N, CA, C and O atoms as a GROMACS GRO file, in nm:
protein
  284
    1MET      N    1  -1.361  -4.679   8.472
    1MET     CA    2  -1.322  -4.814   8.488
    1MET      C    3  -1.170  -4.885   8.453
    1MET      O    4  -1.115  -4.888   8.343
    2HIS      N    5  -1.122  -4.940   8.576
    2HIS     CA    6  -0.969  -5.005   8.547
    2HIS      C    7  -1.009  -5.148   8.402
    2HIS      O    8  -1.099  -5.229   8.380
    3PHE      N    9  -0.900  -5.113   8.348
    3PHE     CA   10  -0.885  -5.251   8.245
    3PHE      C   11  -0.884  -5.396   8.268
    3PHE      O   12  -0.935  -5.484   8.198
    4GLU      N   13  -0.789  -5.411   8.426
    4GLU     CA   14  -0.826  -5.506   8.466
    4GLU      C   15  -0.972  -5.586   8.510
    4GLU      O   16  -1.000  -5.704   8.489
    5THR      N   17  -1.054  -5.482   8.578
    5THR     CA   18  -1.208  -5.519   8.576
    5THR      C   19  -1.277  -5.513   8.476
    5THR      O   20  -1.376  -5.584   8.456
    6VAL      N   21  -1.241  -5.441   8.412
    6VAL     CA   22  -1.353  -5.478   8.216
    6VAL      C   23  -1.327  -5.618   8.211
    6VAL      O   24  -1.410  -5.709   8.210
    7LEU      N   25  -1.185  -5.625   8.207
    7LEU     CA   26  -1.146  -5.815   8.186
    7LEU      C   27  -1.185  -5.905   8.257
    7LEU      O   28  -1.168  -6.015   8.205
    8LYS      N   29  -1.239  -5.907   8.374
    8LYS     CA   30  -1.230  -5.992   8.459
    8LYS      C   31  -1.444  -5.977   8.451
    8LYS      O   32  -1.539  -6.054   8.439
    9ILE      N   33  -1.428  -5.874   8.464
    9ILE     CA   34  -1.616  -5.891   8.398
    9ILE      C   35  -1.645  -5.958   8.274
    9ILE      O   36  -1.705  -6.066   8.270
   10THR      N   37  -1.605  -5.896   8.176
   10THR     CA   38  -1.605  -5.994   8.055
   10THR      C   39  -1.526  -6.161   8.028
   10THR      O   40  -1.578  -6.226   7.938
   11ALA      N   41  -1.446  -6.204   8.076
   11ALA     CA   42  -1.432  -6.314   8.136
   11ALA      C   43  -1.533  -6.381   8.233
   11ALA      O   44  -1.551  -6.503   8.224
   12ILE      N   45  -1.601  -6.308   8.322
   12ILE     CA   46  -1.712  -6.405   8.409
   12ILE      C   47  -1.801  -6.409   8.321
   12ILE      O   48  -1.877  -6.505   8.316
   13THR      N   49  -1.810  -6.307   8.235
   13THR     CA   50  -1.963  -6.301   8.163
   13THR      C   51  -1.962  -6.435   8.042
   13THR      O   52  -2.066  -6.498   8.019
   14ALA      N   53  -1.850  -6.462   7.980
   14ALA     CA   54  -1.816  -6.500   7.855
   14ALA      C   55  -1.797  -6.672   7.918
   14ALA      O   56  -1.808  -6.768   7.842
   15THR      N   57  -1.777  -6.683   8.020
   15THR     CA   58  -1.740  -6.823   8.143
   15THR      C   59  -1.891  -6.882   8.131
   15THR      O   60  -1.936  -6.986   8.082
   16SER      N   61  -1.954  -6.764   8.201
   16SER     CA   62  -2.125  -6.811   8.232
   16SER      C   63  -2.179  -6.860   8.079
   16SER      O   64  -2.203  -6.978   8.053
   17LEU      N   65  -2.190  -6.779   8.011
   17LEU     CA   66  -2.243  -6.786   7.857
   17LEU      C   67  -2.189  -6.939   7.820
   17LEU      O   68  -2.269  -7.029   7.796
   18PHE      N   69  -2.089  -6.953   7.819
   18PHE     CA   70  -2.048  -7.046   7.760
   18PHE      C   71  -2.115  -7.217   7.819
   18PHE      O   72  -2.166  -7.310   7.755
   19ALA      N   73  -2.083  -7.200   7.972
   19ALA     CA   74  -2.144  -7.268   8.099
   19ALA      C   75  -2.325  -7.315   8.093
   19ALA      O   76  -2.401  -7.398   8.143
   20VAL      N   77  -2.325  -7.225   8.019
   20VAL     CA   78  -2.523  -7.212   7.989
   20VAL      C   79  -2.532  -7.278   7.847
   20VAL      O   80  -2.628  -7.352   7.827
   21PHE      N   81  -2.454  -7.260   7.761
   21PHE     CA   82  -2.486  -7.287   7.622
   21PHE      C   83  -2.469  -7.455   7.610
   21PHE      O   84  -2.530  -7.520   7.525
   22TRP      N   85  -2.370  -7.519   7.714
   22TRP     CA   86  -2.307  -7.643   7.703
   22TRP      C   87  -2.432  -7.725   7.777
   22TRP      O   88  -2.477  -7.831   7.734
   23ILE      N   89  -2.470  -7.667   7.875
   23ILE     CA   90  -2.599  -7.687   7.971
   23ILE      C   91  -2.713  -7.719   7.867
   23ILE      O   92  -2.768  -7.830   7.869
   24PHE      N   93  -2.749  -7.621   7.775
   24PHE     CA   94  -2.842  -7.650   7.720
   24PHE      C   95  -2.836  -7.709   7.619
   24PHE      O   96  -2.939  -7.758   7.573
   25HIS      N   97  -2.731  -7.722   7.564
   25HIS     CA   98  -2.694  -7.847   7.446
   25HIS      C   99  -2.714  -7.999   7.519
   25HIS      O  100  -2.777  -8.088   7.462
   26LEU      N  101  -2.636  -8.021   7.685
   26LEU     CA  102  -2.695  -8.156   7.722
   26LEU      C  103  -2.854  -8.187   7.776
   26LEU      O  104  -2.882  -8.304   7.800
   27VAL      N  105  -2.946  -8.097   7.792
   27VAL     CA  106  -3.060  -8.141   7.827
   27VAL      C  107  -3.134  -8.164   7.650
   27VAL      O  108  -3.194  -8.270   7.631
   28GLU      N  109  -3.130  -8.109   7.586
   28GLU     CA  110  -3.165  -8.093   7.475
   28GLU      C  111  -3.126  -8.232   7.407
   28GLU      O  112  -3.208  -8.282   7.330
   29CYS      N  113  -3.005  -8.296   7.432
   29CYS     CA  114  -2.937  -8.430   7.394
   29CYS      C  115  -3.036  -8.530   7.466
   29CYS      O  116  -3.077  -8.638   7.424
   30LEU      N  117  -3.056  -8.482   7.553
   30LEU     CA  118  -3.118  -8.655   7.666
   30LEU      C  119  -3.288  -8.622   7.588
   30LEU      O  120  -3.361  -8.710   7.542
   31ARG      N  121  -3.310  -8.508   7.591
   31ARG     CA  122  -3.488  -8.485   7.533
   31ARG      C  123  -3.530  -8.576   7.406
   31ARG      O  124  -3.629  -8.649   7.394
   32ARG      N  125  -3.411  -8.548   7.305
   32ARG     CA  126  -3.468  -8.646   7.166
   32ARG      C  127  -3.502  -8.747   7.119
   32ARG      O  128  -3.417  -8.833   7.098
   33LYS      N  129  -3.591  -8.761   7.098
   33LYS     CA  130  -3.678  -8.874   7.088
   33LYS      C  131  -3.600  -8.965   6.972
   33LYS      O  132  -3.564  -9.080   6.998
   34ASP      N  133  -3.577  -8.908   6.846
   34ASP     CA  134  -3.493  -9.020   6.742
   34ASP      C  135  -3.347  -9.088   6.801
   34ASP      O  136  -3.294  -9.171   6.726
   35PHE      N  137  -3.293  -9.064   6.906
   35PHE     CA  138  -3.174  -9.127   6.998
   35PHE      C  139  -3.196  -9.208   7.070
   35PHE      O  140  -3.275  -9.211   7.164
   36GLY      N  141  -3.099  -9.311   7.016
   36GLY     CA  142  -3.127  -9.417   7.096
   36GLY      C  143  -3.054  -9.438   7.247
   36GLY      O  144  -3.001  -9.331   7.275
   37LEU      N  145  -3.041  -9.494   7.308
   37LEU     CA  146  -2.944  -9.449   7.458
   37LEU      C  147  -2.843  -9.489   7.409
   37LEU      O  148  -2.793  -9.380   7.383
   38MET      N  149  -2.738  -9.594   7.358
   38MET     CA  150  -2.653  -9.529   7.304
   38MET      C  151  -2.599  -9.406   7.269
   38MET      O  152  -2.498  -9.365   7.327
   39ASP      N  153  -2.667  -9.326   7.156
   39ASP     CA  154  -2.652  -9.240   7.098
   39ASP      C  155  -2.680  -9.083   7.222
   39ASP      O  156  -2.610  -8.982   7.221
   40LYS      N  157  -2.780  -9.107   7.302
   40LYS     CA  158  -2.767  -8.979   7.424
   40LYS      C  159  -2.645  -9.043   7.505
   40LYS      O  160  -2.589  -8.956   7.572
   41LEU      N  161  -2.609  -9.122   7.513
   41LEU     CA  162  -2.488  -9.176   7.644
   41LEU      C  163  -2.360  -9.090   7.581
   41LEU      O  164  -2.283  -9.017   7.643
   42PHE      N  165  -2.358  -9.123   7.436
   42PHE     CA  166  -2.209  -9.039   7.386
   42PHE      C  167  -2.228  -8.923   7.361
   42PHE      O  168  -2.123  -8.861   7.377
   43TRP      N  169  -2.327  -8.845   7.323
   43TRP     CA  170  -2.350  -8.699   7.302
   43TRP      C  171  -2.309  -8.663   7.447
   43TRP      O  172  -2.202  -8.603   7.459
   44PHE      N  173  -2.376  -8.691   7.552
   44PHE     CA  174  -2.416  -8.682   7.746
   44PHE      C  175  -2.258  -8.666   7.729
   44PHE      O  176  -2.207  -8.555   7.738
   45VAL      N  177  -2.196  -8.761   7.710
   45VAL     CA  178  -2.008  -8.753   7.774
   45VAL      C  179  -1.956  -8.656   7.664
   45VAL      O  180  -1.901  -8.550   7.692
   46LEU      N  181  -1.980  -8.705   7.523
   46LEU     CA  182  -1.890  -8.567   7.494
   46LEU      C  183  -1.878  -8.462   7.458
   46LEU      O  184  -1.796  -8.402   7.388
   47LEU      N  185  -2.042  -8.417   7.556
   47LEU     CA  186  -2.064  -8.226   7.554
   47LEU      C  187  -2.023  -8.183   7.696
   47LEU      O  188  -2.006  -8.067   7.735
   48LEU      N  189  -2.013  -8.298   7.765
   48LEU     CA  190  -2.041  -8.306   7.909
   48LEU      C  191  -1.862  -8.229   7.941
   48LEU      O  192  -1.826  -8.131   8.005
   49VAL      N  193  -1.786  -8.335   7.858
   49VAL     CA  194  -1.636  -8.258   7.888
   49VAL      C  195  -1.576  -8.121   7.901
   49VAL      O  196  -1.498  -8.086   7.990
   50PRO      N  197  -1.621  -8.046   7.798
   50PRO     CA  198  -1.642  -7.907   7.850
   50PRO      C  199  -1.660  -7.838   7.960
   50PRO      O  200  -1.586  -7.757   8.015
   51VAL      N  201  -1.760  -7.875   7.987
   51VAL     CA  202  -1.830  -7.857   8.124
   51VAL      C  203  -1.753  -7.902   8.232
   51VAL      O  204  -1.739  -7.835   8.334
   52LEU      N  205  -1.698  -8.019   8.215
   52LEU     CA  206  -1.636  -8.042   8.338
   52LEU      C  207  -1.436  -8.005   8.357
   52LEU      O  208  -1.360  -8.005   8.453
   53GLY      N  209  -1.423  -7.981   8.226
   53GLY     CA  210  -1.325  -7.925   8.202
   53GLY      C  211  -1.342  -7.745   8.265
   53GLY      O  212  -1.265  -7.702   8.351
   54LEU      N  213  -1.427  -7.680   8.219
   54LEU     CA  214  -1.431  -7.583   8.258
   54LEU      C  215  -1.469  -7.528   8.453
   54LEU      O  216  -1.435  -7.416   8.491
   55ILE      N  217  -1.524  -7.605   8.525
   55ILE     CA  218  -1.522  -7.655   8.670
   55ILE      C  219  -1.389  -7.667   8.705
   55ILE      O  220  -1.341  -7.588   8.785
   56MET      N  221  -1.310  -7.772   8.646
   56MET     CA  222  -1.215  -7.816   8.726
   56MET      C  223  -1.140  -7.695   8.711
   56MET      O  224  -1.121  -7.636   8.818
   57TYR      N  225  -1.085  -7.635   8.596
   57TYR     CA  226  -1.008  -7.511   8.556
   57TYR      C  227  -1.057  -7.408   8.681
   57TYR      O  228  -0.984  -7.377   8.775
   58ARG      N  229  -1.205  -7.358   8.663
   58ARG     CA  230  -1.216  -7.306   8.760
   58ARG      C  231  -1.162  -7.315   8.891
   58ARG      O  232  -1.093  -7.224   8.935
   59GLY      N  233  -1.189  -7.418   8.957
   59GLY     CA  234  -1.115  -7.535   9.084
   59GLY      C  235  -1.013  -7.503   9.117
   59GLY      O  236  -0.970  -7.428   9.205
   60ILE      N  237  -0.958  -7.580   9.021
   60ILE     CA  238  -0.809  -7.605   9.088
   60ILE      C  239  -0.703  -7.540   8.967
   60ILE      O  240  -0.597  -7.599   8.948
   61GLY      N  241  -0.744  -7.395   8.873
   61GLY     CA  242  -0.638  -7.373   8.781
   61GLY      C  243  -0.569  -7.268   8.870
   61GLY      O  244  -0.461  -7.229   8.825
   62ASN      N  245  -0.607  -7.214   8.988
   62ASN     CA  246  -0.536  -7.159   9.049
   62ASN      C  247  -0.340  -7.235   9.085
   62ASN      O  248  -0.233  -7.220   9.026
   63GLU      N  249  -0.369  -7.291   9.170
   63GLU     CA  250  -0.280  -7.403   9.194
   63GLU      C  251  -0.159  -7.420   9.082
   63GLU      O  252  -0.041  -7.453   9.093
   64PHE      N  253  -0.248  -7.382   8.963
   64PHE     CA  254  -0.095  -7.442   8.850
   64PHE      C  255  -0.063  -7.307   8.791
   64PHE      O  256   0.033  -7.282   8.719
   65TYR      N  257  -0.148  -7.229   8.828
   65TYR     CA  258  -0.101  -7.105   8.744
   65TYR      C  259  -0.063  -6.970   8.887
   65TYR      O  260  -0.064  -6.847   8.886
   66ARG      N  261  -0.039  -7.054   8.976
   66ARG     CA  262  -0.005  -6.926   9.069
   66ARG      C  263   0.146  -6.854   9.009
   66ARG      O  264   0.191  -6.886   8.899
   67LYS      N  265   0.200  -6.776   9.080
   67LYS     CA  266   0.338  -6.705   9.026
   67LYS      C  267   0.420  -6.811   9.169
   67LYS      O  268   0.386  -6.833   9.285
   68LYS      N  269   0.522  -6.851   9.096
   68LYS     CA  270   0.659  -6.899   9.149
   68LYS      C  271   0.734  -6.731   9.248
   68LYS      O  272   0.754  -6.615   9.213
   69GLY      N  273   0.755  -6.810   9.380
   69GLY     CA  274   0.846  -6.703   9.448
   69GLY      C  275   0.992  -6.684   9.390
   69GLY      O  276   1.020  -6.745   9.287
   70ASP      N  277   1.083  -6.605   9.447
   70ASP     CA  278   1.229  -6.598   9.427
   70ASP      C  279   1.295  -6.694   9.424
   70ASP      O  280   1.372  -6.742   9.342
   71GLY      N  281   1.241  -6.736   9.583
   71GLY     CA  282   1.348  -6.890   9.627
   71GLY      C  283   1.319  -6.974   9.658
   71GLY      O  284   1.402  -7.062   9.681
   0.00000   0.00000   0.00000
């Protein structure tokens, strides 16, 4: 198997695990009974930032990191 293929598979696996990890944290944050409404809102927003960043990076990252032509 080529190195690039292994690297892509590793990156996809790591990205998926990262997203699942943060989604579980978001769900657990909202389920806690000892948190008030502002606590839940604060942690929901704080934990949502990496997930949204990851989604935006995967969606529009290619536009910013595209190789430039010679001309």
